[in-house]
N, CA, C and O of each residue as an XYZ file, in Angstrom:
988
protein
N      17.024     59.922     22.284
C      17.274     60.257     23.604
C      16.240     59.801     24.538
O      16.589     59.559     25.694
N      14.921     59.639     24.166
C      13.945     59.250     24.991
C      14.178     57.739     25.462
O      13.945     57.345     26.605
N      14.707     56.891     24.343
C      15.070     55.515     24.608
C      16.093     55.433     25.757
O      15.974     54.690     26.732
N      17.119     56.288     25.528
C      18.257     56.256     26.440
C      17.903     56.632     27.840
O      18.437     56.129     28.828
N      16.993     57.526     27.869
C      16.472     57.911     29.164
C      15.675     56.737     29.926
O      15.795     56.507     31.129
N      14.869     56.051     29.066
C      14.093     54.914     29.673
C      15.090     53.960     30.173
O      14.947     53.428     31.274
N      16.189     53.697     29.337
C      17.030     52.622     29.793
C      17.837     52.943     30.977
O      18.095     52.054     31.788
N      18.312     54.313     31.160
C      19.082     54.679     32.300
C      18.285     54.973     33.546
O      18.710     54.688     34.666
N      17.149     55.534     33.335
C      16.116     55.947     34.547
C      15.209     54.697     34.912
O      13.983     54.805     34.893
N      15.832     53.524     35.239
C      15.125     52.471     35.628
C      14.796     52.501     37.139
O      15.689     52.903     37.886
N      13.757     52.165     37.608
C      13.456     52.274     39.073
C      14.473     51.609     39.907
O      14.818     52.138     40.964
N      14.971     50.514     39.526
C      15.884     49.851     40.490
C      17.349     50.389     40.462
O      18.169     49.964     41.276
N      17.664     51.284     39.565
C      19.014     51.967     39.363
C      19.004     53.235     40.232
O      18.251     54.191     40.044
N      19.942     53.134     41.223
C      20.092     54.288     42.108
C      20.358     55.574     41.458
O      20.979     55.492     40.398
N      20.020     56.761     41.864
C      20.287     57.951     41.207
C      21.709     58.103     41.016
O      22.109     58.496     39.920
N      22.503     57.850     41.921
C      24.023     58.084     41.831
C      24.506     57.328     40.563
O      25.083     57.940     39.664
N      24.272     56.027     40.500
C      24.742     55.115     39.442
C      24.174     55.627     38.095
O      24.862     55.665     37.075
N      22.920     56.006     38.146
C      22.272     56.519     36.847
C      23.082     57.781     36.396
O      23.431     57.935     35.226
N      23.358     58.671     37.391
C      24.089     59.916     36.917
C      25.609     59.687     36.473
O      26.204     60.389     35.655
N      26.158     58.535     37.185
C      27.508     58.205     36.769
C      27.472     57.751     35.469
O      28.290     58.168     34.649
N      26.558     56.887     35.162
C      26.465     56.278     33.764
C      26.155     57.264     32.611
O      26.566     57.128     31.459
N      25.313     58.357     33.102
C      24.952     59.439     32.031
C      26.169     60.269     31.792
O      26.428     60.664     30.656
N      27.012     60.582     32.932
C      28.229     61.382     32.641
C      29.163     60.660     31.910
O      29.852     61.283     31.101
N      29.339     59.291     32.060
C      30.361     58.439     31.170
C      29.760     58.429     29.948
O      30.581     58.542     29.037
N      28.518     58.325     29.561
C      28.002     58.496     28.203
C      28.424     59.658     27.447
O      28.786     59.570     26.274
N      28.381     60.833     28.147
C      28.741     61.945     27.684
C      30.305     62.064     27.183
O      30.659     62.523     26.096
N      31.076     61.600     28.112
C      32.496     61.446     27.930
C      32.756     60.570     26.676
O      33.589     60.924     25.842
N      32.060     59.458     26.548
C      32.266     58.490     25.529
C      31.831     59.158     24.166
O      32.523     59.002     23.160
N      30.812     59.813     24.154
C      30.245     60.728     23.061
C      31.438     61.616     22.513
O      31.784     61.596     21.332
N      32.029     62.395     23.488
C      33.003     63.335     23.169
C      34.286     62.697     22.665
O      34.966     63.188     21.764
N      34.574     61.564     23.310
C      35.718     60.842     22.943
C      35.663     60.291     21.404
O      36.622     60.308     20.632
N      34.484     59.846     21.137
C      34.181     59.353     19.767
C      34.319     60.412     18.629
O      34.728     60.246     17.480
N      33.854     61.593     19.273
C      33.887     62.891     18.266
C      35.319     63.232     18.051
O      35.726     63.533     16.929
N      36.125     63.192     19.136
C      37.596     63.551     19.141
C      38.256     62.664     18.138
O      39.007     63.138     17.285
N      37.985     61.329     18.222
C      38.720     60.539     17.297
C      38.274     60.753     15.917
O      39.164     60.753     15.067
N      37.096     60.930     15.541
C      36.576     61.388     14.224
C      37.240     62.550     13.729
O      37.797     62.607     12.632
N      37.160     63.587     14.662
C      37.935     65.057     14.206
C      39.366     64.723     13.995
O      39.917     65.254     13.030
N      40.045     63.930     14.747
C      41.406     63.578     14.493
C      41.700     62.904     13.103
O      42.657     63.181     12.379
N      40.756     62.007     12.859
C      40.830     61.266     11.580
C      40.785     62.405     10.392
O      41.592     62.480      9.466
N      39.834     63.141     10.589
C      39.614     64.210      9.467
C      40.749     64.994      9.291
O      41.087     65.298      8.148
N      41.468     65.414     10.383
C      42.623     66.256     10.379
C      43.807     65.488      9.704
O      44.500     66.033      8.844
N      44.007     64.260     10.104
C      45.092     63.390      9.576
C      44.781     63.058      7.976
O      45.590     63.236      7.065
N      43.615     62.608      7.853
C      43.281     62.045      6.533
C      43.059     63.074      5.501
O      43.515     62.886      4.373
N      42.313     64.284      5.820
C      42.058     65.205      4.690
C      42.688     66.584      5.107
O      42.417     67.584      4.443
N      43.498     66.654      6.160
C      44.047     68.128      6.418
C      43.211     69.065      6.928
O      43.521     70.256      6.897
N      42.062     68.631      7.453
C      40.894     69.499      7.985
C      41.236     69.776      9.366
O      40.612     69.219     10.269
N      42.257     70.660      9.626
C      42.694     71.065     11.047
C      41.538     72.096     11.523
O      40.991     71.871     12.602
N      41.214     73.032     10.881
C      40.373     74.171     11.192
C      39.000     73.478     11.540
O      38.413     73.750     12.587
N      38.559     72.663     10.715
C      37.164     72.018     10.788
C      37.246     71.054     12.013
O      36.269     70.996     12.759
N      38.221     70.384     12.237
C      38.241     69.465     13.471
C      37.957     70.279     14.750
O      37.132     69.908     15.585
N      38.697     71.429     14.860
C      38.491     72.265     16.058
C      36.933     72.709     16.120
O      36.331     72.624     17.190
N      36.345     73.145     15.044
C      34.894     73.494     15.139
C      33.989     72.329     15.456
O      32.975     72.488     16.135
N      34.362     71.119     14.953
C      33.577     70.038     15.260
C      33.518     69.808     16.711
O      32.436     69.626     17.271
N      34.771     69.809     17.417
C      34.960     69.521     18.772
C      34.124     70.656     19.527
O      33.419     70.359     20.491
N      34.223     71.887     19.085
C      33.540     72.961     19.797
C      31.953     72.713     19.789
O      31.222     72.885     20.764
N      31.593     72.328     18.656
C      29.956     71.998     18.554
C      29.612     70.755     19.418
O      28.598     70.728     20.116
N      30.412     69.823     19.351
C      30.077     68.455     20.126
C      30.133     68.763     21.603
O      29.289     68.218     22.315
N      31.062     69.605     22.175
C      31.054     69.967     23.524
C      29.692     70.667     23.908
O      29.092     70.280     24.910
N      29.214     71.650     23.161
C      28.049     72.357     23.465
C      26.808     71.474     23.435
O      25.799     71.650     24.119
N      27.035     70.410     22.467
C      25.796     69.397     22.285
C      25.652     68.484     23.403
O      24.727     67.671     23.420
N      26.596     68.572     24.439
C      26.498     67.733     25.494
C      25.097     67.966     26.408
O      24.580     67.127     27.145
N      24.678     69.199     26.179
C      23.403     69.550     26.977
C      22.287     68.550     26.532
O      21.410     68.332     27.367
N      22.207     67.927     25.352
C      21.198     66.989     24.949
C      21.176     65.797     25.846
O      20.180     65.074     25.874
N      22.240     65.552     26.591
C      22.357     64.314     27.520
C      21.846     64.718     29.005
O      21.769     63.889     29.912
N      21.541     65.949     29.138
C      21.089     66.356     30.563
C      19.749     65.725     31.012
O      19.560     65.485     32.204
N      18.810     65.451     30.064
C      17.694     64.789     30.512
C      17.866     63.508     31.149
O      16.999     63.120     31.932
N      18.945     62.761     30.890
C      19.287     61.577     31.398
C      19.659     61.572     32.859
O      19.764     60.494     33.443
N      19.852     62.648     33.446
C      20.323     62.799     34.890
C      19.219     62.787     35.762
O      18.255     63.498     35.476
N      19.198     62.018     36.895
C      18.195     62.161     37.864
C      18.536     63.259     38.932
O      19.566     63.258     39.605
N      17.639     64.101     38.992
C      17.725     65.321     39.867
C      17.390     65.207     41.283
O      17.322     66.208     41.996
N      17.161     63.929     41.753
C      16.666     63.637     43.019
C      17.789     63.808     44.065
O      17.499     63.886     45.259
N      19.061     63.867     43.638
C      20.139     64.022     44.643
C      21.225     64.853     43.948
O      21.123     65.237     42.783
N      22.263     65.102     44.741
C      23.364     66.034     44.316
C      24.115     65.547     43.183
O      24.891     66.348     42.661
N      24.021     64.297     42.674
C      24.882     63.740     41.722
C      24.474     64.109     40.235
O      25.118     63.686     39.275
N      23.463     64.854     40.121
C      23.081     65.452     38.735
C      24.272     66.396     38.271
O      24.535     66.599     37.086
N      24.940     66.932     39.307
C      26.038     67.897     38.951
C      27.279     67.234     38.153
O      28.152     67.892     37.586
N      27.218     65.879     38.200
C      28.229     65.229     37.509
C      28.201     65.392     35.918
O      29.085     64.962     35.177
N      26.947     66.140     35.464
C      26.997     66.546     34.134
C      28.130     67.408     33.703
O      28.449     67.441     32.515
N      28.827     68.189     34.708
C      29.924     69.016     34.493
C      31.242     68.265     34.413
O      32.268     68.901     34.169
N      31.279     66.962     34.602
C      32.516     66.226     34.448
C      33.212     66.461     33.155
O      34.372     66.872     33.141
N      32.566     66.222     32.105
C      33.127     66.384     30.714
C      33.804     67.765     30.512
O      34.990     67.768     30.184
N      33.157     68.921     30.677
C      33.871     70.163     30.543
C      34.969     70.376     31.555
O      35.978     71.002     31.230
N      34.813     69.865     32.807
C      35.720     70.033     33.912
C      37.038     69.245     33.486
O      38.167     69.712     33.629
N      36.762     68.016     32.957
C      37.906     67.224     32.674
C      38.670     67.740     31.523
O      39.900     67.708     31.532
N      37.956     68.241     30.478
C      38.614     68.848     29.282
C      39.320     70.096     29.741
O      40.429     70.361     29.278
N      38.749     70.861     30.610
C      39.415     72.170     31.190
C      40.773     71.701     31.819
O      41.821     72.219     31.434
N      40.767     70.765     32.745
C      42.112     70.224     33.249
C      43.036     69.806     32.192
O      44.250     70.004     32.252
N      42.453     69.241     31.250
C      43.272     68.587     30.140
C      43.878     69.729     29.206
O      45.006     69.601     28.731
N      43.218     70.665     29.001
C      43.652     71.946     28.176
C      44.655     72.777     28.971
O      45.548     73.351     28.346
N      44.578     72.893     30.354
C      45.621     73.533     31.093
C      46.824     72.610     31.050
O      47.923     73.140     30.883
N      46.752     71.347     31.174
C      47.877     70.522     31.301
C      48.628     70.671     29.909
O      49.832     70.928     29.902
N      47.877     70.500     28.677
C      48.446     70.472     27.466
C      49.130     71.732     27.113
O      50.106     71.757     26.362
N      48.555     72.883     27.716
C      49.096     74.241     27.449
C      50.458     74.459     28.189
O      51.377     75.138     27.731
N      50.478     73.800     29.392
C      51.716     73.899     30.204
C      52.804     72.966     29.579
O      53.984     73.299     29.694
N      52.473     71.820     28.926
C      53.456     70.971     28.171
C      54.068     71.711     27.035
O      55.237     71.511     26.707
N      53.327     72.527     26.455
C      53.759     73.450     25.342
C      54.252     72.516     24.156
O      55.349     72.753     23.649
N      53.551     71.564     23.745
C      53.997     70.659     22.691
C      53.067     70.834     21.454
O      51.939     70.346     21.380
N      53.621     71.525     20.567
C      52.883     71.719     19.342
C      52.531     70.605     18.553
O      51.658     70.710     17.692
N      53.206     69.412     18.791
C      52.736     68.171     18.036
C      51.758     67.365     18.839
O      51.308     66.334     18.341
N      51.406     67.728     19.986
C      50.433     66.950     20.655
C      49.102     66.956     19.934
O      48.721     67.927     19.280
N      48.399     65.822     20.079
C      47.174     65.634     19.248
C      46.088     66.549     19.693
O      45.332     67.050     18.859
N      45.973     66.792     20.965
C      44.945     67.737     21.521
C      45.175     69.228     21.095
O      44.297     70.027     20.769
N      46.359     69.420     21.153
C      46.786     70.878     20.562
C      46.395     71.051     19.158
O      45.770     72.057     18.821
N      46.713     70.159     18.336
C      46.446     70.175     16.960
C      44.814     70.081     16.662
O      44.318     70.707     15.725
N      44.091     69.311     17.473
C      42.746     69.171     17.309
C      41.999     70.457     17.756
O      41.002     70.858     17.155
N      42.521     71.077     18.825
C      41.684     72.157     19.396
C      42.281     73.520     19.215
O      41.860     74.477     19.866
N      43.341     73.637     18.267
C      43.909     75.036     18.017
C      43.794     75.114     16.491
O      43.711     74.120     15.768
N      43.797     76.375     16.070
C      43.834     76.640     14.647
C      45.347     76.663     14.083
O      45.604     76.339     12.923
N      46.235     77.039     14.931
C      47.572     77.052     14.462
C      48.625     76.218     15.011
O      49.833     76.404     14.867
N      47.956     75.110     15.772
C      48.804     74.133     16.565
C      49.691     74.806     17.563
O      50.795     74.344     17.848
N      49.215     75.882     18.085
C      49.905     76.674     19.131
C      49.331     76.213     20.460
O      48.104     76.176     20.551
N      50.052     75.870     21.468
C      49.471     75.301     22.713
C      48.819     76.616     23.453
O      47.774     76.496     24.093
N      49.424     77.747     23.343
C      48.924     78.867     24.001
C      47.504     79.202     23.515
O      46.769     79.867     24.244
N      47.086     78.767     22.310
C      45.904     79.123     21.734
C      44.666     78.348     22.634
O      43.516     78.785     22.636
N      45.016     77.330     23.273
C      44.082     76.516     23.996
C      43.606     77.379     25.101
O      42.486     77.112     25.537
N      44.302     78.441     25.672
C      43.906     79.128     26.744
C      42.910     80.333     26.439
O      42.479     81.125     27.277
N      42.641     80.317     25.129
C      41.450     81.279     24.854
C      40.113     80.655     24.559
O      39.369     80.319     25.481
N      39.795     80.494     23.302
C      38.555     79.837     22.837
C      38.220     78.617     23.452
O      37.105     78.516     23.964
N      39.073     77.601     23.485
C      38.605     76.324     24.088
C      38.436     76.425     25.629
O      37.458     75.907     26.169
N      39.382     77.089     26.341
C      39.261     77.143     27.864
C      37.955     78.001     28.069
O      37.132     77.608     28.896
N      37.740     79.100     27.389
C      36.419     79.888     27.709
C      35.239     79.084     27.470
O      34.257     79.211     28.201
N      35.259     78.175     26.394
C      34.044     77.345     26.168
C      33.802     76.482     27.333
O      32.675     76.393     27.820
N      34.886     75.800     27.833
C      34.721     74.822     29.001
C      34.254     75.614     30.244
O      33.427     75.114     31.006
N      34.708     76.691     30.433
C      34.283     77.382     31.620
C      32.735     77.783     31.456
O      31.982     77.684     32.424
N      32.364     78.151     30.441
C      30.904     78.452     30.188
C      30.063     77.226     30.391
O      29.052     77.262     31.093
N      30.533     75.990     29.694
C      29.799     74.917     29.784
C      29.722     74.349     31.187
O      28.758     73.633     31.456
N      30.631     74.594     32.098
C      30.723     74.120     33.455
C      29.702     74.939     34.233
O      28.935     74.392     35.024
N      29.693     76.318     33.997
C      28.666     77.227     34.648
C      27.402     76.845     34.204
O      26.507     76.772     35.046
N      27.165     76.592     33.060
C      25.724     76.236     32.503
C      25.372     74.909     33.259
O      24.291     74.872     33.846
N      26.116     73.925     33.290
C      25.776     72.599     33.950
C      25.406     72.731     35.390
O      24.496     72.066     35.886
N      26.157     73.639     36.090
C      26.017     73.697     37.571
C      24.870     74.750     37.993
O      24.199     74.556     39.006
N      24.697     75.778     37.234
C      23.900     76.879     37.626
C      22.543     77.186     36.691
O      21.548     77.800     37.076
N      22.754     76.610     35.377
C      21.643     76.715     34.420
C      21.090     75.457     33.917
O      20.550     75.438     32.811
N      21.187     74.338     34.686
C      20.787     73.021     34.410
C      19.316     72.979     33.867
O      18.375     73.446     34.508
N      19.194     72.416     32.703
C      17.784     72.219     32.180
C      17.061     73.482     32.073
O      15.873     73.528     32.394
N      17.731     74.591     31.615
C      16.878     75.873     31.378
C      17.091     76.278     29.967
O      18.013     75.900     29.245
N      16.010     77.195     29.621
C      16.159     77.747     28.282
C      17.560     78.528     28.033
O      18.122     78.554     26.938
N      18.005     79.112     29.118
C      19.273     79.883     28.935
C      20.455     78.904     28.561
O      21.318     79.217     27.740
N      20.431     77.844     29.144
C      21.541     76.887     28.801
C      21.407     76.418     27.343
O      22.425     76.296     26.662
N      20.173     76.145     26.829
C      20.079     75.806     25.536
C      20.383     76.945     24.570
O      20.819     76.645     23.459
N      20.204     78.151     24.872
C      20.505     79.425     23.947
C      21.986     79.669     23.967
O      22.619     79.922     22.941
N      22.536     79.584     25.196
C      23.990     79.929     25.192
C      24.767     78.867     24.562
O      25.676     79.168     23.789
N      24.476     77.592     24.837
C      25.183     76.535     24.199
C      25.055     76.461     22.712
O      25.942     75.948     22.029
N      23.935     76.979     22.186
C      23.659     77.118     20.753
C      24.589     78.152     20.157
O      25.189     77.980     19.097
N      24.672     79.276     20.934
C      25.337     80.498     20.456
C      26.838     80.273     20.405
O      27.512     80.537     19.409
N      27.346     79.749     21.582
C      28.890     79.600     21.750
C      29.433     78.349     21.041
O      30.600     78.258     20.660
N      28.450     77.336     20.884
C      28.900     76.084     20.299
C      28.653     76.049     18.830
O      29.622     75.921     18.082
N      27.421     76.153     18.332
C      27.012     75.869     17.060
C      27.173     77.174     16.336
O      27.850     77.165     15.308
N      26.601     78.362     16.774
C      26.823     79.549     16.045
C      28.290     79.832     15.763
O      28.744     79.859     14.619
N      29.039     80.051     16.906
C      30.412     80.456     16.755
C      31.201     79.402     16.111
O      32.265     79.745     15.596
N      30.797     78.004     16.052
C      31.615     77.081     15.442
C      31.396     77.017     13.957
O      32.312     76.772     13.172
N      30.045     77.264     13.565
C      29.837     77.278     12.062
C      30.402     78.477     11.436
O      30.906     78.374     10.318
N      30.367     79.605     12.046
C      30.854     80.773     11.316
C      32.204     80.853     10.659
O      32.317     81.446      9.587
N      33.246     80.279     11.257
C      34.505     80.160     10.466
C      34.447     78.995      9.329
O      35.093     79.070      8.284
N      33.653     77.987      9.641
C      33.438     77.009      8.555
C      32.817     77.571      7.379
O      33.294     77.328      6.270
N      31.770     78.321      7.522
C      30.989     78.872      6.434
C      31.750     80.027      5.894
O      31.758     80.194      4.675
N      32.372     80.819      6.653
C      33.187     81.906      6.212
C      34.253     81.597      5.327
O      34.387     82.135      4.228
N      35.085     80.651      5.839
C      36.243     80.268      4.967
C      35.995     79.535      3.639
O      36.838     79.553      2.742
N      34.904     78.933      3.538
C      34.403     78.187      2.319
C      33.545     79.163      1.387
O      33.717     79.161      0.169
N      32.788     79.841      1.895
C      31.708     80.581      1.100
C      31.823     82.097      1.272
O      31.150     82.847      0.565
N      32.667     82.558      2.203
C      32.772     83.919      2.407
C      33.254     84.697      1.276
O      34.313     84.400      0.724
N      32.492     85.733      0.878
C      32.795     86.677     -0.218
C      32.698     88.190      0.295
O      33.289     89.086     -0.308
N      32.009     88.407      1.313
C      31.774     89.800      1.659
C      32.499     89.983      3.066
O      31.967     89.394      4.007
N      33.518     90.642      3.298
C      34.351     90.751      4.406
C      33.934     92.124      5.147
O      33.382     93.073      4.591
N      34.307     92.048      6.528
C      34.069     93.344      7.174
C      35.067     93.150      8.270
O      35.478     92.029      8.568
N      35.487     94.329      8.918
C      36.351     94.297     10.117
C      35.983     95.313     11.049
O      35.946     96.488     10.682
N      35.701     94.972     12.240
C      35.353     95.997     13.323
C      36.567     96.321     14.027
O      37.548     95.592     13.880
N      36.614     97.371     14.803
C      37.855     97.822     15.638
C      38.589     96.874     16.460
O      39.820     96.858     16.460
N      37.822     96.016     17.222
C      38.569     95.120     18.002
C      38.547     93.725     17.640
O      39.182     92.920     18.322
N      37.860     93.343     16.602
C      37.909     92.024     16.131
C      38.656     91.736     14.834
O      38.983     92.673     14.107
N      38.912     90.583     14.547
C      39.531     90.184     13.282
C      38.533     90.148     12.139
O      37.312     90.241     12.273
N      39.193     90.003     11.005
C      38.367     90.030      9.754
C      37.319     88.839      9.798
O      37.602     87.683     10.114
N      36.040     89.313      9.426
C      34.899     88.443      9.445
C      34.228     88.487      8.121
O      34.497     89.409      7.351
N      33.407     87.595      7.808
C      32.629     87.506      6.572
C      31.138     87.647      6.951
O      30.733     87.202      8.024
N      30.323     88.264      6.074
C      28.866     88.353      6.243
C      28.321     86.972      6.134
O      27.418     86.603      6.886
N      28.798     86.252      5.293
C      28.255     84.757      5.193
C      28.456     84.070      6.488
O      27.535     83.364      6.899
N      29.474     84.177      7.141
C      29.720     83.470      8.433
C      28.771     83.956      9.457
O      28.185     83.161     10.192
N      28.601     85.236      9.532
C      27.867     85.905     10.683
C      26.394     85.594     10.384
O      25.656     85.247     11.306
N      25.975     85.698      9.224
C      24.420     85.456      8.973
C      24.143     83.931      8.982
O      23.297     83.459      9.742
N      24.850     83.183      8.147
C      24.518     81.764      7.990
C      25.021     81.066      9.218
O      24.318     80.223      9.774
N      26.218     81.385      9.663
C      26.911     80.567     10.704
C      26.281     80.954     12.029
O      25.640     80.115     12.662
N      26.432     82.145     12.454
C      26.114     82.474     13.763
C      24.476     82.652     13.854
O      23.776     81.942     14.575
N      23.983     83.688     13.027
C      22.538     83.844     13.142
C      21.633     82.628     12.974
O      20.830     82.305     13.849
N      21.790     81.920     11.755
C      21.011     80.803     11.555
C      21.410     79.658     12.320
O      20.540     78.874     12.700
N      22.751     79.444     12.624
C      23.290     78.315     13.407
C      22.638     78.431     14.887
O      22.105     77.477     15.453
N      22.749     79.677     15.411
C      22.301     79.896     16.831
C      20.763     79.521     16.888
O      20.278     78.799     17.759
N      20.086     80.078     15.893
C      18.548     79.984     15.997
C      18.209     78.577     15.766
O      17.364     78.091     16.518
N      18.726     77.839     14.853
C      18.287     76.377     14.571
C      18.708     75.592     15.847
O      17.872     74.907     16.436
N      19.975     75.681     16.275
C      20.318     74.971     17.369
C      19.595     75.225     18.691
O      19.387     74.318     19.498
N      19.258     76.360     18.863
C      18.445     76.788     19.916
C      17.053     75.940     20.056
O      16.637     75.455     21.109
N      16.487     75.870     18.909
C      15.323     75.035     18.691
C      15.580     73.529     19.126
O      14.911     72.873     19.925
N      16.747     73.120     18.386
C      17.096     71.670     18.412
C      17.410     71.215     19.828
O      16.980     70.152     20.275
N      18.226     72.110     20.563
C      18.593     71.733     21.935
C      17.363     71.763     22.873
O      17.106     70.847     23.654
N      16.676     72.804     22.746
C      15.481     72.807     23.633
C      14.540     71.707     23.363
O      13.947     71.212     24.322
N      14.325     71.248     22.128
C      13.454     70.017     21.904
C      14.069     68.833     22.571
O      13.381     68.139     23.320
N      15.407     68.541     22.328
C      16.081     67.489     22.803
C      16.305     67.423     24.295
O      16.510     66.349     24.860
N      16.263     68.635     24.958
C      16.264     68.519     26.313
C      14.941     68.439     26.989
O      14.832     68.270     28.204
N      13.870     68.572     26.110
C      12.565     68.442     26.713
C      12.003     69.549     27.561
O      11.166     69.400     28.451
N      12.628     70.817     27.134
C      12.086     71.994     27.876
C      11.361     72.881     26.950
O      11.554     72.794     25.737
N      10.480     73.788     27.491
C       9.671     74.652     26.519
C      10.440     75.390     25.561
O      11.381     76.056     25.992
N      10.180     75.380     24.251
C      10.835     75.965     23.170
C      10.510     77.423     23.108
O       9.331     77.777     23.094
N      11.492     78.293     23.068
C      11.193     79.796     23.014
C      10.381     80.230     21.742
O      10.533     79.633     20.676
N       9.619     81.158     21.866
C       8.788     81.725     20.670
C       9.935     81.953     19.559
O      11.112     82.157     19.855
N       9.460     81.895     18.303
C      10.329     82.231     17.162
C      10.817     83.569     17.201
O      11.974     83.705     16.803
N      10.142     84.718     17.631
C      10.676     86.055     17.642
C      11.766     86.114     18.761
O      12.714     86.874     18.565
N      11.729     85.475     19.775
C      12.768     85.400     20.719
C      13.928     84.739     20.171
O      15.037     85.242     20.350
N      13.797     83.718     19.555
C      14.964     82.869     18.970
C      15.567     83.662     17.816
O      16.782     83.554     17.647
N      14.946     84.355     17.099
C      15.512     85.299     16.110
C      16.362     86.362     16.708
O      17.468     86.620     16.233
N      15.888     86.967     17.709
C      16.591     88.070     18.369
C      17.887     87.456     19.124
O      18.951     88.074     19.122
N      17.743     86.248     19.746
C      18.949     85.704     20.297
C      20.078     85.420     19.131
O      21.280     85.557     19.361
N      19.599     85.042     17.955
C      20.539     84.769     16.937
C      21.088     86.183     16.460
O      22.273     86.324     16.160
N      20.260     87.117     16.410
C      20.785     88.355     15.940
C      21.733     88.921     17.028
O      22.750     89.452     16.582
N      21.596     88.906     18.260
C      22.423     89.313     19.307
C      23.804     88.647     19.202
O      24.864     89.267     19.121
N      23.659     87.225     19.215
C      24.862     86.438     18.963
C      25.648     86.858     17.872
O      26.854     87.043     18.038
N      25.031     87.057     16.609
C      25.896     87.478     15.408
C      26.604     88.785     15.660
O      27.777     88.928     15.316
N      25.889     89.782     16.278
C      26.461     91.135     16.389
C      27.685     90.997     17.417
O      28.757     91.577     17.249
N      27.397     90.170     18.486
C      28.545     90.258     19.530
C      29.717     89.458     18.883
O      30.863     89.901     18.950
N      29.420     88.223     18.226
C      30.670     87.535     17.620
C      31.404     88.315     16.676
O      32.631     88.260     16.598
N      30.596     89.132     15.866
C      31.237     89.839     14.852
C      31.943     91.125     15.337
O      32.644     91.803     14.586
N      31.730     91.407     16.564
C      32.470     92.647     17.028
C      33.296     92.394     18.271
O      33.778     93.359     18.864
N      33.478     91.237     18.676
C      34.232     90.744     19.946
C      35.712     90.693     19.564
O      36.023     90.405     18.408
N      36.620     90.956     20.477
C      37.993     90.716     20.224
C      38.183     89.312     19.944
O      37.564     88.447     20.564
N      39.089     89.030     18.952
C      39.201     87.754     18.468
C      39.509     86.413     19.382
O      39.232     85.259     19.055
N      40.060     86.778     20.436
C      40.452     85.636     21.290
C      39.425     85.488     22.407
O      39.539     84.620     23.272
N      38.394     86.380     22.362
C      37.488     86.438     23.613
C      36.057     86.364     23.074
O      35.145     86.806     23.774
N      35.827     85.879     21.975
C      34.503     85.905     21.440
C      33.490     84.941     22.121
O      32.282     85.176     22.152
N      34.085     83.807     22.680
C      33.184     82.940     23.337
C      32.610     83.485     24.671
O      31.412     83.491     24.956
N      33.590     83.929     25.429
C      33.183     84.594     26.542
C      32.314     85.825     26.413
O      31.313     85.973     27.114
N      32.705     86.699     25.518
C      31.915     87.897     25.215
C      30.524     87.576     24.894
O      29.571     88.157     25.413
N      30.409     86.488     23.885
C      29.059     86.000     23.502
C      28.113     85.582     24.655
O      26.958     85.978     24.806
N      28.764     84.752     25.409
C      28.117     84.202     26.633
C      27.671     85.216     27.667
O      26.580     85.083     28.222
N      28.478     86.219     27.940
C      28.171     87.246     28.868
C      27.025     88.302     28.291
O      26.100     88.693     29.004
N      27.188     88.678     27.027
C      26.246     89.435     26.599
C      24.868     88.622     26.399
O      23.813     89.211     26.636
N      24.858     87.566     26.060
C      23.557     86.738     25.919
C      22.902     86.623     27.242
O      21.684     86.747     27.368
N      23.738     86.376     28.266
C      23.176     86.152     29.709
C      22.591     87.263     30.081
O      21.486     87.114     30.603
N      23.082     88.576     29.951
C      22.593     89.671     30.588
C      21.563     90.278     29.577
O      20.993     91.299     29.962
N      21.263     89.819     28.408
C      20.382     90.342     27.523
C      18.993     89.512     27.374
O      17.990     89.978     26.832
N      19.080     88.293     27.901
C      17.877     87.487     27.873
C      16.632     88.090     28.470
O      15.562     88.087     27.861
N      16.789     88.619     29.698
C      15.676     89.307     30.184
C      15.218     90.557     29.456
O      14.017     90.808     29.360
N      16.056     91.265     28.993
C      15.761     92.445     28.227
C      15.037     92.269     26.921
O      14.333     93.139     26.408
N      15.290     90.948     26.372
C      14.579     90.565     25.157
C      13.094     90.325     25.468
O      12.197     90.577     24.664
N      12.895     89.797     26.750
C      11.486     89.422     27.165
C      10.763     90.760     27.493
O       9.535     90.842     27.453
N      11.562     91.793     27.816
C      10.910     93.023     28.162
C      10.524     93.726     26.824
O       9.431     94.277     26.690
N      11.465     93.685     25.840
C      11.207     94.266     24.539
C      10.180     93.609     23.807
O       9.402     94.261     23.109
N      10.110     92.317     23.911
C       9.125     91.552     23.124
C       8.166     90.751     24.086
O       8.307     89.534     24.208
N       7.256     91.397     24.720
C       6.360     90.688     25.715
C       5.511     89.442     24.952
O       5.313     89.425     23.737
N       5.099     88.522     25.788
C       4.409     87.410     25.135
C       3.122     87.949     24.425
O       2.387     87.176     23.809
């Protein structure tokens, strides 16, 4: 990432063009992952895994943020990827075609209406992070929780889950998915994203609490609203964590 930053942030390259190039790089990255996920789905029948891979790759777009030049307004172009994906999701949901490639890649059941829940919520959160939490610890933490943590949970649970639980408003979950997927996934991704973004890395005790909060919220949220629920609870709990665990 440091090499890419040096290549893009050249003195003779205007900020606008640098930021356009950076946003296009994000789009190309996601497009490449989309093709890979589609190949996995067609070649190996990994429909559920392709959705989770795309979920994690969208949240990983935060690692491209250091490439943007913040000297002018165009740094906000970092939100182009989730904005374009949001528009595409709404369009594909309106078409209502279960055979559409995006519908099959982004949904668990090839139902167009499913795009209006998890995928749409993820795009909205990523847009908000890109515009209002750019290059902050909160962006790294929330992207780790709703992208990697929530994305890994069903992958771990479906393959290794042996201990099931069911909360009143949520679907059936596994302890393995919540602990290994959400808790550890969020904690590790939080470190990784903060490091790659070049921002201060939160202390370990904070990261572990963030992972715990994400696991609890994901495990108790209504099935179709876990992304938004996790993002909201994490957003309003960050300051509380600092109060409970002073430096």
